[in-house]
C-alpha positions as YAML, in Angstrom:
chain: A
units: angstrom
residues:
- id: 1
  name: MET
  ca: [-19.30, -12.46, -3.41]
- id: 2
  name: ASN
  ca: [-16.03, -10.43, -4.64]
- id: 3
  name: PRO
  ca: [-13.27, -10.87, -2.08]
- id: 4
  name: LYS
  ca: [-12.58, -7.60, 0.15]
- id: 5
  name: VAL
  ca: [-9.78, -5.14, -1.40]
- id: 6
  name: LEU
  ca: [-9.00, -2.28, 0.36]
- id: 7
  name: VAL
  ca: [-7.61, 0.26, -1.33]
- id: 8
  name: ALA
  ca: [-4.96, 2.99, 1.36]
- id: 9
  name: GLY
  ca: [-3.93, 6.52, 0.16]
- id: 10
  name: ILE
  ca: [-0.86, 6.95, 2.64]
- id: 11
  name: GLY
  ca: [1.04, 10.23, 2.84]
- id: 12
  name: ASN
  ca: [1.31, 13.54, 4.21]
- id: 13
  name: VAL
  ca: [-0.20, 16.31, 2.21]
- id: 14
  name: PHE
  ca: [2.22, 18.96, 3.74]
- id: 15
  name: LEU
  ca: [5.29, 17.52, 2.40]
- id: 16
  name: GLY
  ca: [4.48, 17.77, -1.83]
- id: 17
  name: ASP
  ca: [4.79, 14.97, -3.96]
- id: 18
  name: ASP
  ca: [4.32, 12.88, -0.56]
- id: 19
  name: GLY
  ca: [0.54, 13.54, -0.26]
- id: 20
  name: PHE
  ca: [0.65, 11.90, -3.71]
- id: 21
  name: GLY
  ca: [-1.69, 8.83, -2.15]
- id: 22
  name: VAL
  ca: [-4.39, 10.94, -0.44]
- id: 23
  name: GLU
  ca: [-4.70, 12.65, -3.77]
- id: 24
  name: THR
  ca: [-5.19, 9.73, -5.87]
- id: 25
  name: VAL
  ca: [-7.74, 7.96, -2.74]
- id: 26
  name: ARG
  ca: [-9.67, 11.86, -3.23]
- id: 27
  name: ALA
  ca: [-9.94, 11.15, -6.70]
- id: 28
  name: LEU
  ca: [-10.34, 7.59, -6.83]
- id: 29
  name: SER
  ca: [-13.51, 7.72, -4.24]
- id: 30
  name: ALA
  ca: [-15.58, 9.57, -6.66]
- id: 31
  name: HIS
  ca: [-16.15, 6.61, -8.75]
- id: 32
  name: PRO
  ca: [-18.36, 3.27, -8.21]
- id: 33
  name: LEU
  ca: [-16.12, 0.41, -6.81]
- id: 34
  name: PRO
  ca: [-17.19, -3.12, -7.02]
- id: 35
  name: ASP
  ca: [-18.59, -4.70, -4.01]
- id: 36
  name: GLY
  ca: [-16.34, -5.76, -1.50]
- id: 37
  name: ALA
  ca: [-13.67, -2.64, -2.69]
- id: 38
  name: GLU
  ca: [-13.10, 0.12, -0.14]
- id: 39
  name: VAL
  ca: [-11.00, 3.72, -0.57]
- id: 40
  name: VAL
  ca: [-9.59, 5.13, 2.88]
- id: 41
  name: ASP
  ca: [-6.86, 7.82, 3.04]
- id: 42
  name: PHE
  ca: [-4.61, 6.83, 5.74]
- id: 43
  name: GLY
  ca: [-2.77, 9.95, 5.42]
- id: 44
  name: VAL
  ca: [0.15, 9.24, 8.04]
- id: 45
  name: ARG
  ca: [-1.95, 7.37, 10.28]
- id: 46
  name: GLY
  ca: [-0.12, 3.62, 9.68]
- id: 47
  name: VAL
  ca: [-1.29, 2.23, 12.63]
- id: 48
  name: HIS
  ca: [-4.73, 2.39, 11.92]
- id: 49
  name: LEU
  ca: [-4.20, 1.27, 8.47]
- id: 50
  name: ALA
  ca: [-2.69, -2.08, 10.45]
- id: 51
  name: TYR
  ca: [-5.63, -2.45, 12.73]
- id: 52
  name: GLN
  ca: [-7.87, -2.05, 9.81]
- id: 53
  name: LEU
  ca: [-6.41, -4.73, 8.04]
- id: 54
  name: LEU
  ca: [-6.87, -7.18, 10.32]
- id: 55
  name: ASP
  ca: [-10.82, -7.07, 9.42]
- id: 56
  name: GLY
  ca: [-9.91, -9.45, 7.02]
- id: 57
  name: TYR
  ca: [-8.68, -8.54, 3.68]
- id: 58
  name: ASP
  ca: [-7.63, -10.11, 0.39]
- id: 59
  name: THR
  ca: [-6.23, -7.74, -1.46]
- id: 60
  name: LEU
  ca: [-4.19, -4.57, -0.39]
- id: 61
  name: VAL
  ca: [-3.30, -1.71, -2.42]
- id: 62
  name: LEU
  ca: [-0.90, 0.51, -1.00]
- id: 63
  name: VAL
  ca: [-0.94, 4.23, -3.21]
- id: 64
  name: ASP
  ca: [1.92, 6.09, -2.14]
- id: 65
  name: ALA
  ca: [4.98, 8.15, -3.11]
- id: 66
  name: THR
  ca: [7.99, 5.82, -3.98]
- id: 67
  name: ALA
  ca: [11.57, 7.28, -5.25]
- id: 68
  name: ARG
  ca: [12.81, 4.40, -7.36]
- id: 69
  name: GLY
  ca: [14.80, 6.37, -9.16]
- id: 70
  name: GLY
  ca: [12.97, 7.00, -12.48]
- id: 71
  name: ALA
  ca: [11.32, 10.55, -13.63]
- id: 72
  name: PRO
  ca: [8.92, 12.39, -11.41]
- id: 73
  name: GLY
  ca: [5.53, 11.28, -12.10]
- id: 74
  name: THR
  ca: [6.26, 8.17, -13.44]
- id: 75
  name: LEU
  ca: [4.24, 5.25, -11.96]
- id: 76
  name: TYR
  ca: [4.94, 1.72, -10.38]
- id: 77
  name: LEU
  ca: [2.53, -1.27, -9.69]
- id: 78
  name: ILE
  ca: [4.48, -3.30, -7.58]
- id: 79
  name: GLU
  ca: [3.60, -6.88, -5.75]
- id: 80
  name: VAL
  ca: [5.25, -7.16, -2.30]
- id: 81
  name: GLU
  ca: [5.85, -11.12, -1.63]
- id: 82
  name: THR
  ca: [4.04, -11.80, 1.77]
- id: 83
  name: GLN
  ca: [4.07, -14.77, 4.21]
- id: 84
  name: THR
  ca: [0.82, -16.46, 5.22]
- id: 85
  name: GLU
  ca: [1.90, -18.66, 7.14]
- id: 86
  name: ALA
  ca: [0.78, -18.10, 10.79]
- id: 87
  name: GLY
  ca: [2.97, -16.31, 13.35]
- id: 88
  name: ALA
  ca: [5.03, -15.13, 9.65]
- id: 89
  name: ASP
  ca: [6.13, -11.81, 8.90]
- id: 90
  name: ALA
  ca: [3.97, -10.18, 6.22]
- id: 91
  name: GLY
  ca: [6.52, -7.45, 6.19]
- id: 92
  name: ALA
  ca: [9.46, -9.50, 5.47]
- id: 93
  name: ALA
  ca: [9.70, -8.83, 2.13]
- id: 94
  name: ALA
  ca: [10.10, -5.38, 2.88]
- id: 95
  name: ALA
  ca: [11.93, -5.53, 5.65]
- id: 96
  name: GLY
  ca: [15.24, -4.99, 3.48]
- id: 97
  name: ALA
  ca: [13.92, -1.26, 2.94]
- id: 98
  name: GLY
  ca: [14.21, -0.20, 5.97]
- id: 99
  name: THR
  ca: [12.06, -1.83, 8.72]
- id: 100
  name: ARG
  ca: [13.87, -2.51, 11.89]
- id: 101
  name: VAL
  ca: [12.82, -6.01, 12.87]
- id: 102
  name: ALA
  ca: [13.58, -7.03, 16.95]
- id: 103
  name: ALA
  ca: [16.35, -9.62, 17.37]
- id: 104
  name: GLY
  ca: [14.72, -11.13, 20.10]
- id: 105
  name: PRO
  ca: [12.39, -14.19, 19.67]
- id: 106
  name: GLY
  ca: [8.86, -13.03, 20.06]
- id: 107
  name: GLU
  ca: [9.83, -9.43, 19.60]
- id: 108
  name: GLY
  ca: [7.65, -7.41, 17.29]
- id: 109
  name: PRO
  ca: [8.33, -4.64, 14.85]
- id: 110
  name: LEU
  ca: [10.63, -1.55, 16.62]
- id: 111
  name: LEU
  ca: [7.71, 1.16, 15.84]
- id: 112
  name: ASP
  ca: [8.45, 4.97, 15.81]
- id: 113
  name: GLY
  ca: [4.81, 6.53, 15.72]
- id: 114
  name: HIS
  ca: [6.52, 9.99, 13.20]
- id: 115
  name: HIS
  ca: [8.08, 6.79, 10.84]
- id: 116
  name: MET
  ca: [5.17, 4.93, 9.93]
- id: 117
  name: SER
  ca: [6.00, 3.38, 6.29]
- id: 118
  name: PRO
  ca: [4.50, 0.86, 4.32]
- id: 119
  name: ASP
  ca: [7.35, -1.34, 5.10]
- id: 120
  name: THR
  ca: [6.97, -0.58, 8.85]
- id: 121
  name: VAL
  ca: [2.90, -1.28, 8.43]
- id: 122
  name: LEU
  ca: [3.19, -4.43, 6.96]
- id: 123
  name: ALA
  ca: [5.21, -6.12, 9.91]
- id: 124
  name: LEU
  ca: [3.52, -4.62, 12.58]
- id: 125
  name: LEU
  ca: [0.79, -6.15, 10.60]
- id: 126
  name: GLY
  ca: [2.60, -9.66, 10.87]
- id: 127
  name: ALA
  ca: [2.76, -9.36, 14.72]
- id: 128
  name: LEU
  ca: [-0.57, -8.23, 15.07]
- id: 129
  name: CYS
  ca: [-1.54, -10.69, 12.82]
- id: 130
  name: ALA
  ca: [0.58, -13.40, 14.56]
- id: 131
  name: GLY
  ca: [-0.97, -12.62, 18.40]
- id: 132
  name: THR
  ca: [-4.74, -12.01, 17.36]
- id: 133
  name: GLY
  ca: [-4.53, -15.39, 15.04]
- id: 134
  name: ALA
  ca: [-6.14, -12.90, 12.01]
- id: 135
  name: THR
  ca: [-4.90, -13.51, 8.05]
- id: 136
  name: PRO
  ca: [-3.18, -11.07, 6.74]
- id: 137
  name: PRO
  ca: [-3.86, -10.16, 3.22]
- id: 138
  name: ARG
  ca: [-3.27, -12.68, 0.66]
- id: 139
  name: ARG
  ca: [-2.00, -9.90, -2.08]
- id: 140
  name: THR
  ca: [0.25, -6.61, -1.66]
- id: 141
  name: LEU
  ca: [0.37, -4.11, -4.27]
- id: 142
  name: VAL
  ca: [2.04, -0.89, -3.84]
- id: 143
  name: LEU
  ca: [0.62, 1.42, -6.62]
- id: 144
  name: GLY
  ca: [3.48, 4.25, -6.26]
- id: 145
  name: CYS
  ca: [4.27, 7.59, -8.44]
- id: 146
  name: GLU
  ca: [8.31, 8.81, -8.53]
- id: 147
  name: PRO
  ca: [8.13, 12.16, -6.40]
- id: 148
  name: ALA
  ca: [9.88, 15.32, -8.08]
- id: 149
  name: ARG
  ca: [9.77, 17.26, -4.38]
- id: 150
  name: VAL
  ca: [9.06, 16.09, -0.67]
- id: 151
  name: GLU
  ca: [9.63, 19.21, 1.27]
- id: 152
  name: GLU
  ca: [7.73, 20.76, 3.43]
- id: 153
  name: GLY
  ca: [4.90, 22.16, 0.98]
- id: 154
  name: ILE
  ca: [1.19, 21.64, 0.21]
- id: 155
  name: GLY
  ca: [0.36, 20.50, -3.10]
- id: 156
  name: LEU
  ca: [1.43, 18.12, -5.53]
- id: 157
  name: SER
  ca: [4.40, 19.07, -8.36]
- id: 158
  name: PRO
  ca: [3.02, 19.11, -11.57]
- id: 159
  name: PRO
  ca: [4.59, 16.06, -13.01]
- id: 160
  name: VAL
  ca: [3.03, 13.93, -9.92]
- id: 161
  name: ALA
  ca: [-0.12, 15.71, -10.21]
- id: 162
  name: ALA
  ca: [-0.54, 15.25, -14.06]
- id: 163
  name: ALA
  ca: [0.26, 11.34, -12.76]
- id: 164
  name: VAL
  ca: [-2.63, 10.95, -10.55]
- id: 165
  name: PRO
  ca: [-5.46, 10.61, -13.35]
- id: 166
  name: GLU
  ca: [-3.98, 7.82, -14.89]
- id: 167
  name: ALA
  ca: [-3.26, 6.26, -11.13]
- id: 168
  name: VAL
  ca: [-6.74, 6.32, -10.41]
- id: 169
  name: ARG
  ca: [-7.55, 4.35, -13.90]
- id: 170
  name: MET
  ca: [-4.90, 2.05, -12.89]
- id: 171
  name: ALA
  ca: [-6.27, 1.56, -9.34]
- id: 172
  name: LEU
  ca: [-10.02, 0.99, -11.13]
- id: 173
  name: ASP
  ca: [-8.15, -1.20, -13.58]
- id: 174
  name: LEU
  ca: [-6.78, -3.71, -10.46]
- id: 175
  name: LEU
  ca: [-10.17, -3.50, -8.80]
- id: 176
  name: ASP
  ca: [-11.79, -4.88, -11.74]
- id: 177
  name: ARG
  ca: [-9.04, -7.72, -12.09]
- id: 178
  name: PRO
  ca: [-9.55, -11.19, -10.68]
- id: 179
  name: ALA
  ca: [-7.93, -12.18, -8.07]
- id: 180
  name: PRO
  ca: [-5.46, -15.32, -8.59]
- id: 181
  name: ASP
  ca: [-7.17, -18.36, -7.39]
- id: 182
  name: GLU
  ca: [-5.61, -21.02, -4.98]
- id: 183
  name: ALA
  ca: [-3.84, -23.06, -7.25]
- id: 184
  name: GLY
  ca: [-1.52, -20.18, -8.76]
- id: 185
  name: ALA
  ca: [-3.37, -19.51, -11.81]
- id: 186
  name: PRO
  ca: [-0.70, -17.31, -13.55]
- id: 187
  name: ARG
  ca: [-2.14, -13.43, -12.82]
- id: 188
  name: ARG
  ca: [-2.17, -10.89, -15.45]
- id: 189
  name: GLU
  ca: [1.39, -9.23, -16.19]
- id: 190
  name: LEU
  ca: [2.06, -5.86, -13.71]
- id: 191
  name: ARG
  ca: [2.45, -3.02, -15.98]
- id: 192
  name: ARG
  ca: [4.77, 0.58, -15.25]
- id: 193
  name: THR
  ca: [3.85, 3.74, -16.67]
- id: 194
  name: PRO
  ca: [6.60, 5.26, -19.20]
...
């Protein structure tokens, strides 16, 4: 049986290139997927994503616009370092990127329903797993695209729209890729498009 994999499209289609994740998972859903793989458009519903992850996925692939300073349309594949010990914050690696985690003992992440970025979702997931005994995904990847514009407006810019087919190919490649074993066998090198 194949491990459960969730490919989650994230973004706001009303903010130009921020709709990259939504458009990519829409295109990806037209392809046959291996057993155990799910593709879901979460859009701006980060809380729903966090709760769906409690269903026990081995791997999470977040598809989102990702500003890292490259040329618009540049694709990135980023592996998020996570902690899987009981009660550990699964979003700890992402916390430095903007998630505000409460300082007091036993407190979860401070949430704002209008700003549920992927790092905030991962922090919320850590708190939910600690409270429910669920296990967060063993592996989390971000398939991101450098946006050209994220101001109000519907539709992707030409370089980001042109990157969607390659992002779909990358996602399909990830779904066909064997998961690393528990002993830590080396993973294939992650790639970044030019």
